[in-house]
C-alpha positions as CSV (number, residue, x, y, z in Angstrom):
1,A,135.9,97.9,21.7
2,S,132.6,99.3,22.7
3,F,131.0,95.8,22.6
4,F,133.7,94.4,25.0
5,A,133.2,97.5,27.3
6,R,129.5,96.8,27.5
7,M,130.1,93.1,28.2
8,F,132.6,94.1,30.9
9,V,130.1,96.4,32.6
10,Q,127.4,93.7,32.5
11,V,129.7,91.1,34.0
12,C,130.7,93.6,36.8
13,L,127.0,94.4,37.5
14,Y,126.2,90.7,37.6
15,F,129.1,90.0,39.9
16,Y,128.0,92.9,42.2
17,C,124.3,91.8,42.3
18,K,125.0,88.1,42.8
19,C,128.1,88.2,44.9
20,L,129.4,91.5,46.3
21,W,125.9,92.7,47.4
22,R,125.3,89.5,49.3
23,C,128.7,89.8,50.9
24,L,128.0,93.4,52.0
25,K,124.7,92.3,53.5
26,F,126.4,89.5,55.3
27,V,129.1,91.9,56.7
28,V,126.5,94.5,57.8
29,R,124.5,91.8,59.6
30,K,127.5,90.6,61.4
31,L,128.5,94.2,62.4
32,T,125.0,95.3,63.5
33,G,123.6,92.0,64.6
34,Q,120.5,92.7,62.6
35,C,119.2,91.4,59.3
36,E,117.8,93.7,56.6
37,L,114.3,93.4,57.9
38,Q,115.3,94.4,61.4
39,R,117.3,97.4,60.1
40,I,114.3,98.7,58.1
41,C,111.7,98.2,60.9
42,Y,113.9,99.7,63.6
43,N,115.4,102.6,61.6
44,T,112.5,103.7,59.5
45,K,109.4,105.5,60.7
46,P,106.0,103.7,60.2
47,G,104.2,104.6,57.1
48,A,105.0,104.7,53.4
49,A,108.8,104.9,53.9
50,R,108.9,101.7,55.9
51,T,106.3,99.7,53.9
52,M,107.9,100.7,50.5
53,K,111.3,99.4,51.7
54,I,109.7,96.2,53.0
55,G,108.0,95.7,49.7
56,N,111.2,96.2,47.8
57,C,113.3,94.1,50.2
58,K,115.2,91.4,48.4
59,I,114.2,88.6,50.8
60,R,111.7,85.8,50.3
61,L,108.6,87.8,50.7
62,Q,107.0,86.6,47.5
63,T,104.5,84.3,49.3
64,S,103.8,86.9,52.1
65,V,102.6,89.6,49.6
66,S,100.2,87.2,48.0
67,V,98.6,85.5,51.0
68,H,95.2,86.2,52.5
69,P,95.3,88.8,55.4
70,D,94.2,86.1,57.8
71,A,97.4,84.1,57.0
72,I,99.8,86.9,57.6
73,E,100.6,86.0,61.2
74,K,101.8,82.5,60.2
75,T,103.8,84.0,57.3
76,I,105.6,86.3,59.7
77,D,106.4,83.3,61.9
78,D,107.8,81.6,58.8
79,I,109.9,84.6,57.9
80,M,111.2,85.0,61.5
81,E,112.2,81.3,61.4
82,L,113.8,81.7,58.0
83,K,115.9,84.7,59.1
84,R,116.7,83.0,62.4
85,I,115.1,85.8,64.5
86,N,113.9,85.1,68.0
87,P,110.4,86.6,68.3
88,D,110.7,86.7,72.1
89,I,113.7,88.9,71.9
90,N,112.3,91.0,69.0
91,P,108.6,91.3,69.7
92,Q,108.3,94.7,68.0
93,L,109.6,93.3,64.7
94,G,106.6,91.0,64.3
95,V,104.2,93.9,65.0
96,S,106.0,96.2,62.5
97,L,106.1,93.5,59.8
98,Q,102.5,92.7,60.2
99,A,101.4,96.3,59.7
100,C,103.6,96.5,56.6
101,L,102.4,93.3,55.1
102,L,98.7,94.1,55.8
103,Q,99.2,97.4,53.8
104,I,100.9,95.6,50.9
105,V,98.3,92.8,50.7
106,G,95.5,95.3,51.4
107,Y,96.6,97.5,48.4
108,R,96.5,94.5,46.1
109,N,93.1,93.4,47.4
110,L,91.8,97.0,47.0
111,I,92.8,97.0,43.3
112,A,90.8,93.8,42.9
113,E,87.8,95.3,44.7
114,V,87.9,98.5,42.6
115,E,88.4,96.6,39.4
116,K,85.3,94.4,40.2
117,L,83.2,97.6,40.6
118,R,84.6,99.1,37.5
119,R,83.7,96.0,35.4
120,E,80.1,95.8,36.8
121,P,77.8,97.7,34.5
122,Y,74.9,99.8,35.7
123,D,71.7,97.8,35.6
124,S,68.5,99.8,35.7
125,Q,66.7,96.5,36.6
126,N,68.7,96.2,39.8
127,P,66.9,98.0,42.7
128,Q,70.1,98.6,44.5
129,H,71.6,100.4,41.5
130,E,68.5,102.5,41.1
131,E,68.4,103.3,44.8
132,M,71.9,104.6,44.6
133,L,71.2,106.8,41.6
134,V,68.2,108.3,43.3
135,K,70.2,108.9,46.5
136,L,72.7,110.9,44.4
137,W,69.9,113.2,43.2
138,K,68.5,113.6,46.7
139,C,71.9,114.5,48.2
140,L,72.7,117.1,45.5
141,K,69.2,118.5,44.9
142,P,67.3,118.0,48.2
143,N,64.8,120.8,47.5
144,S,64.0,119.7,43.9
145,P,62.1,116.4,43.7
146,L,62.9,114.2,40.8
147,K,59.7,114.1,38.6
148,A,60.5,110.9,36.8
149,R,63.2,108.3,36.5
150,I,63.8,109.2,32.8
151,S,64.0,113.0,32.8
152,K,65.9,115.9,31.5
153,Q,66.4,116.9,35.1
154,W,69.4,114.6,35.2
155,C,71.2,117.2,33.1
156,E,71.0,119.6,36.0
157,I,73.6,117.5,37.9
158,G,75.8,117.0,34.9
159,F,74.6,113.9,33.1
160,Q,74.5,114.0,29.3
161,G,70.9,112.8,28.7
162,D,67.6,111.8,30.1
163,D,68.9,108.5,31.5
164,P,72.2,108.6,33.5
165,K,72.8,104.8,33.1
166,T,74.5,105.4,29.7
167,D,77.1,107.6,31.2
168,F,78.5,104.9,33.5
169,R,79.7,102.7,30.7
170,G,83.4,103.6,31.1
171,M,83.7,103.2,34.8
172,G,80.7,101.0,35.6
173,L,79.4,101.1,39.2
174,L,82.7,102.6,40.4
175,G,81.7,105.9,38.9
176,L,78.4,105.9,40.7
177,Y,79.9,104.7,44.0
178,N,82.3,107.6,44.0
179,L,79.7,110.3,43.1
180,V,77.3,109.0,45.8
181,Y,80.1,108.9,48.4
182,F,81.1,112.4,47.7
183,A,77.5,113.7,47.8
184,E,76.8,111.8,51.0
185,W,80.1,112.2,52.8
186,D,80.7,115.8,52.1
187,T,77.3,117.1,51.0
188,E,77.9,120.8,51.5
189,I,81.1,120.8,49.4
190,A,79.5,118.6,46.7
191,Q,76.5,120.9,46.4
192,Q,78.9,123.9,46.2
193,V,80.9,122.2,43.5
194,L,77.7,121.5,41.6
195,C,76.6,125.1,42.0
196,D,80.0,126.3,40.7
197,S,79.8,124.0,37.7
198,L,76.4,125.5,36.7
199,Q,77.3,129.1,37.6
200,P,77.9,130.5,34.0
201,K,74.7,129.0,32.7
202,Y,72.6,130.4,35.5
203,S,74.5,133.6,36.1
204,Q,72.6,136.9,36.1
205,F,75.3,138.3,33.8
206,S,75.4,137.9,30.1
207,K,78.3,136.0,28.5
208,V,80.1,139.2,27.6
209,E,79.6,140.7,31.1
210,W,80.8,137.4,32.6
211,E,84.0,137.5,30.6
212,K,84.6,141.1,31.6
213,K,84.1,140.4,35.3
214,K,86.6,137.6,35.1
215,F,85.3,136.1,38.4
216,D,87.4,133.4,40.0
217,K,84.8,130.8,39.5
218,A,84.2,127.7,37.3
219,I,83.7,128.3,33.6
220,G,81.1,125.6,33.4
221,Y,81.4,121.8,33.3
222,S,79.2,118.8,33.7
223,F,79.4,117.8,37.4
224,A,78.6,114.1,37.0
225,I,80.7,113.5,33.8
226,V,83.7,115.2,35.3
227,G,83.2,113.1,38.5
228,I,83.3,110.0,36.4
229,N,86.5,111.2,34.6
230,I,88.1,111.9,38.0
231,T,87.2,108.3,39.0
232,D,89.0,107.1,35.9
233,L,92.1,109.2,36.9
234,A,92.0,107.8,40.5
235,Y,91.6,104.3,39.2
236,N,94.6,104.6,36.9
237,L,96.7,106.1,39.8
238,L,95.7,103.1,42.0
239,V,96.5,100.4,39.4
240,S,99.8,102.0,38.5
241,G,100.9,102.0,42.1
242,A,101.1,105.8,42.3
243,L,98.7,105.9,45.3
244,K,100.8,103.5,47.4
245,T,102.7,106.3,49.2
246,H,99.5,108.1,50.1
247,F,97.6,105.0,51.2
248,Y,100.5,103.6,53.2
249,N,100.6,106.9,55.1
250,V,96.9,107.3,55.8
251,A,95.9,103.7,56.4
252,P,97.5,102.2,59.5
253,E,96.8,98.7,58.2
254,A,95.1,97.6,55.0
255,P,93.8,100.4,52.7
256,T,90.0,100.0,52.0
257,L,87.5,101.2,49.4
258,T,86.7,104.1,51.7
259,H,90.3,105.3,51.5
260,F,90.0,105.2,47.7
261,Q,86.7,107.1,47.8
262,Q,88.1,109.8,50.1
263,T,91.0,110.2,47.7
264,F,88.5,110.7,44.9
265,C,86.8,113.4,47.0
């Protein structure tokens, strides 16, 4: 009996999805004079709410979400023609659709860009890589010159050994890009975070006194290593799609690497 009950439910669901749902959409379009795209764009505020609905819309958007940003205008014309929408009567629809599709395509392209950086290993023979690494030191420790490229000084900003290049293995250049962006974009905060990470080690109090004080400060961590781990977290949130809502709200059009780095910060 349970088997036939399950079969009956599945048949009902199939009928609903294939037939009844299409009938309902047809009826709603006839009553409102608008297709699903129009209802979403006209009744939903710009941002994540609208773009997520457009992305989940059961219309022929498969090609539009995989095209190059430069081809989006033609894609919108094709969609308008397919849905029999007069662009002269509905000019705002094309503008709204373009913004949504730029965000959807931009998010996909951002994943590819971030993935490329993550897969590129740090190369100490590359002058650009070395320049970025030295820039990180100068931003965080402007009053303490780096005595040598291979030096225990790197431990002062949270690297594990004398040569930071070994710490970028997990996240590649992406980890360095984010650390440099943080140190350069919000230098004062980055220096304060670094100071807090070192506070217990350089505190004037002994360990026992520090525990008694119970200050509301960091208990000590490796600034650079934690930064690379946070890059890993941000990367996984991006790839899983968990950052879509945030990016669709903060980026009027296509989200960029800068949006990703600001999220990291």
